[in-house]
Kinemage of the C-alpha trace (Angstrom):
@kinemage 1
@onewidth
@group {chain A} dominant
@subgroup {mainchain}
@vectorlist {calphas} color= white
{ca met a 1} P 67.780 39.404 62.456
{ca lys a 2} L 70.973 38.665 60.543
{ca leu a 3} L 73.582 41.428 60.353
{ca ala a 4} L 76.376 41.232 57.761
{ca ile a 5} L 79.878 41.881 59.049
{ca glu a 6} L 81.774 44.520 57.064
{ca asn a 7} L 85.444 45.460 56.790
{ca val a 8} L 86.300 48.493 58.851
{ca ser a 9} L 88.026 51.735 57.826
{ca lys a 10} L 88.515 55.124 59.484
{ca glu a 11} L 85.786 56.571 57.314
{ca val a 12} L 83.059 54.005 58.007
{ca phe a 13} L 83.837 53.892 61.739
{ca gln a 14} L 83.782 57.655 62.377
{ca ser a 15} L 80.069 57.647 63.324
{ca tyr a 16} L 80.919 55.378 66.280
{ca gly a 17} L 84.353 56.649 67.323
{ca gln a 18} L 87.853 56.450 65.921
{ca leu a 19} L 90.080 53.815 64.353
{ca ile a 20} L 93.830 53.751 63.936
{ca glu a 21} L 94.530 51.726 60.829
{ca met a 22} L 97.693 49.649 60.955
{ca pro a 23} L 100.058 50.100 59.357
{ca val a 24} L 99.639 53.860 59.629
{ca lys a 25} L 99.183 55.417 56.186
{ca asp a 26} L 100.028 59.045 57.083
{ca asp a 27} L 103.508 60.526 56.941
{ca pro a 28} L 105.253 60.136 60.301
{ca thr a 29} L 105.724 63.087 62.645
{ca ile a 30} L 109.268 61.932 63.392
{ca ala a 31} L 111.358 59.717 61.142
{ca val a 32} L 114.971 59.255 62.178
{ca glu a 33} L 117.339 56.321 61.992
{ca asn a 34} L 115.939 54.305 64.917
{ca val a 35} L 112.539 55.914 65.508
{ca thr a 36} L 109.380 56.466 63.504
{ca phe a 37} L 106.508 58.155 65.351
{ca trp a 38} L 103.000 59.208 64.359
{ca lys a 39} L 101.411 61.560 66.871
{ca gln a 40} L 97.729 62.140 67.576
{ca gln a 41} L 96.368 59.129 65.707
{ca ala a 42} L 93.334 59.122 68.006
{ca met a 43} L 92.164 61.739 70.482
{ca phe a 44} L 89.702 61.163 73.285
{ca ser a 45} L 89.115 62.658 76.700
{ca ile a 46} L 88.862 60.603 79.824
{ca lys a 47} L 87.958 62.505 82.979
{ca gly a 48} L 90.073 61.590 85.995
{ca glu a 49} L 92.288 58.541 86.169
{ca thr a 50} L 92.544 56.156 83.231
{ca glu a 51} L 92.275 52.405 83.635
{ca val a 52} L 93.726 49.726 81.374
{ca gly a 53} L 92.122 46.311 81.741
{ca val a 54} L 92.756 42.964 80.113
{ca leu a 55} L 89.781 41.108 78.645
{ca lys a 56} L 89.822 37.538 77.359
{ca ile a 57} L 86.946 36.449 75.127
{ca lys a 58} L 86.310 32.838 74.118
{ca lys a 59} L 84.887 31.903 70.731
{ca gln a 60} L 81.095 31.579 70.791
{ca asp a 61} L 78.110 32.010 68.536
{ca met a 62} L 77.945 35.605 67.327
{ca val a 63} L 74.392 36.145 68.552
{ca phe a 64} L 73.258 38.756 71.054
{ca asp a 65} L 70.104 40.303 72.444
{ca gln a 66} L 71.669 43.040 74.577
{ca leu a 67} L 73.839 46.065 73.932
{ca glu a 68} L 76.302 47.789 76.224
{ca asn a 69} L 76.903 51.507 76.717
{ca his a 70} L 79.275 53.775 78.642
{ca phe a 71} L 77.496 57.115 78.763
{ca lys a 72} L 80.292 59.147 80.375
{ca thr a 73} L 83.491 57.744 78.915
{ca ala a 74} L 85.024 56.811 75.590
{ca thr a 75} L 86.513 53.321 75.430
{ca gly a 76} L 89.722 52.362 73.651
{ca ile a 77} L 90.075 48.717 72.620
{ca ile a 78} L 93.078 46.897 71.132
{ca cys a 79} L 92.842 43.251 70.123
{ca leu a 80} L 96.288 41.850 70.881
{ca asp a 81} L 96.280 38.389 69.382
{ca gly a 82} L 93.604 37.920 66.745
{ca asp a 83} L 90.943 39.655 64.697
{ca cys a 84} L 87.593 40.384 66.290
{ca val a 85} L 84.080 41.499 65.365
{ca ile a 86} L 81.957 44.105 67.121
{ca ala a 87} L 78.500 45.483 66.397
{ca val a 88} L 77.907 49.191 67.033
{ca ala a 89} L 75.125 51.759 66.880
{ca pro a 90} L 75.552 55.548 66.780
{ca pro a 91} L 76.012 57.296 70.131
{ca ser a 92} L 72.679 57.990 71.809
{ca asp a 93} L 70.979 58.180 75.182
{ca asp a 94} L 68.260 55.868 73.874
{ca ile a 95} L 68.414 52.156 73.124
{ca pro a 96} L 68.890 51.915 69.355
{ca asn a 97} L 66.658 50.151 66.877
{ca val a 98} L 68.394 47.012 65.586
{ca asp a 99} L 68.120 48.417 62.044
{ca thr a 100} L 70.756 51.042 62.961
{ca leu a 101} L 73.403 48.453 63.919
{ca lys a 102} L 76.553 47.884 61.877
{ca ala a 103} L 79.119 45.125 62.448
{ca tyr a 104} L 82.808 45.402 61.654
{ca thr a 105} L 85.870 43.191 61.596
{ca ile a 106} L 88.649 44.824 63.606
{ca pro a 107} L 92.088 43.477 62.653
{ca gln a 108} L 94.546 42.425 65.338
{ca gly a 109} L 96.679 45.287 66.646
{ca gln a 110} L 94.362 48.133 65.653
{ca leu a 111} L 93.108 50.565 68.247
{ca phe a 112} L 89.474 51.485 67.989
{ca val a 113} L 87.861 54.056 70.246
{ca leu a 114} L 84.148 53.853 70.952
{ca ala a 115} L 82.743 57.336 71.509
{ca glu a 116} L 80.835 58.170 74.678
{ca lys a 117} L 77.268 56.821 74.411
{ca cys a 118} L 78.166 54.423 71.557
{ca trp a 119} L 76.014 51.316 71.908
{ca his a 120} L 77.951 48.105 71.213
{ca ser a 121} L 77.881 44.344 71.441
{ca ala a 122} L 80.572 42.254 73.011
{ca thr a 123} L 83.595 41.556 70.838
{ca tyr a 124} L 83.778 38.162 69.172
{ca pro a 125} L 86.910 36.242 68.101
{ca ile a 126} L 86.898 35.312 64.438
{ca asp a 127} L 89.418 32.549 63.896
{ca lys a 128} L 90.877 31.796 67.320
{ca asp a 129} L 89.397 29.952 70.273
{ca glu a 130} L 90.225 32.891 72.555
{ca ile a 131} L 91.507 36.439 72.109
{ca thr a 132} L 92.951 38.998 74.492
{ca leu a 133} L 92.006 42.673 74.364
{ca leu a 134} L 93.275 45.756 76.171
{ca ile a 135} L 90.415 47.969 77.347
{ca ile a 136} L 91.191 51.637 78.098
{ca phe a 137} L 88.618 53.809 79.825
{ca gln a 138} L 87.911 55.930 82.885
{ca lys a 139} L 88.864 54.296 86.172
{ca asp a 140} L 85.957 52.214 87.528
{ca ala a 141} L 83.833 52.710 84.380
{ca leu a 142} L 82.936 49.023 84.576
{ca asp a 143} L 81.304 49.603 87.960
{ca asn a 144} L 80.046 53.174 87.525
{ca asp a 145} L 79.352 53.714 83.830
{ca thr a 146} L 78.365 50.427 82.221
{ca val a 147} L 74.783 49.748 81.178
{ca phe a 148} L 73.395 46.631 79.489
{ca glu a 149} L 70.007 46.907 77.781
{ca asp a 150} L 67.863 44.344 76.000
{ca ile a 151} L 67.164 45.056 72.339
{ca ser a 152} L 63.965 44.353 70.388
{ca glu a 153} L 65.208 41.131 68.747
{ca ser a 154} L 68.219 38.842 68.712
{ca val a 155} L 70.938 39.698 66.226
{ca glu a 156} L 73.180 37.139 64.522
{ca leu a 157} L 76.406 38.427 62.976
{ca thr a 158} L 77.234 36.769 59.652
{ca phe a 159} L 80.039 36.897 57.107
């Protein structure tokens, strides 16, 4: 199955989690000579300690036949040095049908938060050989709250 990659916005991503669009379009909470601050751009709960990991992804074919899920924790992701693509399905306990998948381009520097139970593919670099991402989730979620499940058919992400 081929899945068209779409541009992301706060509105289209809200079924899967949250997105902070950069630059921020809202009025700042604080705006003084040397500081501009926007509070509460994304809100998510993480029970216990929070872990920040560094993930490097090399460019590869944007084809997958498995999805990943973290049933007990939301996951914040920031692509530090290039745009990336991710496929998502609405949060659920059950493995989604491939027809429910959407794929989005996430611009460099934007934080996106995958809701608990949000099924997702790996992230894929778009125009760089390798990208670096910060991953923010509950401590040890990789070991204790990460599930990979096969899906009914391979999916190829296309522009």
